[in-house]
N, C-alpha and C positions, 0 to 999 in steps of 0.2 A: 294340168294335173298338179296337185300339191303333194309334197313329200309328207310322210307320216309325222315327222318332227314339226312341220310347220302348222299342223292342225292341233297340236297340243298347246293348251294355254299355259302361261307362265304361272307357276305355283310358288309362293314364297317358301323358303326352307322351314321345316318344322323340326323342333327338337323335342325329345321325350326324356323325362327323368323319373326315376323311381327312387324313393327315399323312405327309410324307416328309422326310427330311433325309439328304443325302449327306455322310457324314463317316467318317473312318477309325475303326473300332471293332475293334481287334485282339482284345479279350476279349468279343465280342458274346454269346457263349454264357452268360456269367455274368449277363447282364441278363434272359435269357429266363424263368427261374423267378420272378424278382421281378415282371416285367410280367404274367406269366400269373396269379400269385397275386393281384395287385392287381385285375385284371379279374374274376376269379372272385369275389372278396370284394365287388365293387361291382356284380355282375350285368351286366357289360359283355360283349357278344358281338361277334364279328367276326374279323378276321385281322390278325396282326402279323407282318411279315417282318423278321427281323434278319439281318444279314450283316456281313462285314468292311467293306462299302461304306456301311453306314448302316442306316436303318430306313424301312419303308413300312407304314402301317397304315390300315385302314378299320374303324372300330368303331362300335357303337351302344349306347345305354343311356339312362337318364333324364338330363335336362339336368344335374342335380347330379352324377351319376356321371361324365359326360363332362367336366365342368369339373374334377373331381378328377383324372381321368385325365390331362388336359392338364397340370395342375400337377405331378402325379407324374412324368410323362414329362420335362417340362422341368427337373425337379430332378435328373435323372440327368446326370452330367458330359458324356457325349458328345452329348446331345441338348439341352442348355441353349443358349439364345440369348444 
């Protein structure tokens, strides 16, 4: 007989981050394909809303992918702090 813990597959850790920033982004549509490509390349899932008023996102992925997402997002001029 197997113990309950031995029948559970190993799942990699998942990190979730939520981020918003209200900032004027007149060319917001130019950022959409770059953010989408980055997320796809890093296996990040979730939702990213872009508008003239800023960005709102809740995404999930490996801790390394989420750290890279934050660095990438903050490297974009409208979203840098």
